[in-house]
C-alpha positions as CSV (number, residue, x, y, z in Angstrom):
1,X,128.4,136.0,-79.5
2,X,130.8,137.2,-82.3
3,X,130.5,139.5,-85.1
4,X,130.9,139.1,-88.9
5,X,134.1,140.9,-89.4
6,X,134.1,143.1,-93.1
7,X,136.4,144.3,-95.3
8,X,136.1,146.5,-98.1
9,X,138.8,145.4,-101.1
10,X,140.7,148.1,-102.6
11,X,142.4,148.0,-106.2
12,X,144.6,145.3,-106.4
13,X,143.2,143.2,-103.8
14,X,142.6,139.3,-104.9
15,X,140.8,136.7,-102.8
16,X,144.3,135.4,-101.8
17,X,145.6,138.3,-100.4
18,X,142.4,139.2,-98.7
19,X,142.8,135.5,-97.1
20,X,146.0,135.9,-96.2
21,X,145.3,139.3,-94.8
22,X,142.7,137.7,-92.1
23,X,144.2,134.2,-92.0
24,X,140.9,132.5,-93.6
25,X,141.4,130.3,-96.5
26,X,139.9,131.1,-100.1
27,X,137.1,128.6,-100.2
28,X,135.7,129.9,-97.3
29,X,136.0,133.6,-98.9
30,X,134.1,132.1,-101.7
31,X,131.3,130.3,-99.8
32,X,130.9,132.8,-97.1
33,X,130.3,135.8,-100.1
34,X,128.9,133.6,-102.7
35,X,131.5,133.8,-105.0
36,X,131.5,131.5,-108.2
37,X,135.5,133.1,-109.1
38,X,138.7,134.8,-107.7
39,X,137.9,138.1,-109.4
40,X,137.2,140.7,-106.7
41,X,136.4,144.0,-107.5
42,X,137.8,147.5,-105.6
43,X,135.3,148.7,-103.4
44,X,133.4,145.1,-102.8
45,X,132.5,144.4,-99.0
46,X,133.1,141.0,-97.9
47,X,132.8,139.2,-95.2
48,X,135.7,137.6,-93.4
49,X,134.9,135.9,-91.1
50,X,131.8,133.4,-90.8
51,X,128.7,134.8,-91.0
52,X,126.4,134.1,-88.2
53,X,123.5,132.5,-88.9
54,X,120.3,132.7,-86.1
55,X,118.3,130.0,-86.5
56,X,114.4,130.9,-87.3
57,X,112.4,131.0,-84.1
58,X,110.1,128.4,-84.1
59,X,107.1,128.4,-81.8
60,X,106.5,125.6,-79.1
61,X,103.3,124.7,-78.0
62,X,102.8,123.5,-74.0
63,X,101.8,120.2,-73.4
64,X,98.3,119.6,-72.8
65,X,97.3,117.7,-69.2
66,X,94.8,115.2,-69.6
67,X,92.0,115.0,-67.2
68,X,93.0,112.2,-64.9
69,X,91.3,109.2,-65.5
70,X,89.4,110.3,-68.5
71,X,90.4,107.7,-70.9
72,X,89.5,105.0,-67.8
73,X,86.2,106.3,-67.0
74,X,83.4,103.6,-68.2
75,X,80.8,105.2,-70.9
76,X,77.6,105.8,-69.2
77,X,74.6,103.0,-70.1
78,X,71.1,104.0,-70.0
79,X,68.9,101.7,-68.8
80,X,64.8,101.8,-69.1
81,X,63.1,102.7,-65.8
82,X,61.8,99.1,-65.0
83,X,65.1,97.5,-65.4
84,X,66.7,100.3,-62.9
85,X,63.7,99.3,-60.7
86,X,64.7,95.8,-60.6
87,X,68.2,96.4,-60.3
88,X,66.8,98.2,-57.2
89,X,65.4,95.2,-55.5
C-alpha cells in the first residue's frame, strides 16, 4: 500500500512549483488539500500524492441456516376424541 507523501512548503513556493516538483497537477493538489485558491504560505504541510482513503469497516452478518423442511410442514390439526376414534376405526 502506498503512503501519502507530504511536503512542507517554503517561502516562495506556489502550487505550480510544488506540482512541478512532484509531477502532479495543480488541480490535484487543490483537491487533495481542500484548497480554494492557489495561495499557499510557508511552513504549510501539503499532500503531494493522493491520500489513501480506507473504506469504513462494515459488519457482515452470517447467513442463518433455515430449518430443513420447516416451511413445508403442515400445521397440526386438533380434533376431538370422538373424531379420533372414528378415524381409527
